C-alpha angles and dihedrals in degrees: 000000000000132000096275094045093262117136110259119236103232095184114098120232111240123192112259115243118193120211127192114256116229127190133179113272094019116123120243113243116251114254115266116265116273092034121130091254096054091050092052091051091050092048091052093046089049091050093048094052092043089057092047092050091050090047093056093043091054090050092050091048092046091053093049089045087053090049092051093047089048087057092053094045108042123185115275112198113208107207121190115263111274093217131059141166114254103191128256126321093244089062091073121079119226116264093008133124111226113211095184095115101033097102098036103038108010094243138124119199119209131187123198128174092283113025148015116229136174120228126198116242092219116108111232090220101066106336100265119146113253123211129233110239107197095189091053096040094226144089113252124197109220094206103060109356104257113161130201132192117237086264092061093252113142117231109159140031131020099312103123097202146014125282114270126250129220132221115275130188143150124259127218089274096052096256124140111251118200115201111194094184090077117058131185125207123205096212091060090049093247093132088081089063109112090228091062093070144016121236111227 
């Protein structure tokens, strides 16, 4: 009992210390702002975004650099020569179609009793390559059935006009030179041009 007759509290008053209560499955609270962990996360995030930014800049710079280099080094198309030597006139048989240069140059060379001429192997319908049929004595297109005489004149199928001829001449050595850069069309009256055939 106390001095005033009051019951005396014998328990000592201890300071109250609060501790965080943790339970299984509960998320741990993120560290307060300004802590060392937050600074580390911010630094990592900054470095990551800096790397992404530099990568994007490098990609754009490389793209523009490629465009600039492309300007200084334009495409150059190397086309095959448009003229070639086709041997001597005596190498070609009378009334025969020579297919020696069909695959490489797209040209048939024909000799008749008066002249030698070079026909294009391109069908005048849709650009397929006809075949020379020796037994039928005609060129026949396998795509749509166009037919041409040995002279190149069309006579059957959808081809609207004759095959084209190329310029032929003799060089200083007496060889035939076929120049594919100059063509002659029968329907325009160009087969009468002396450059469209060789007199033999």
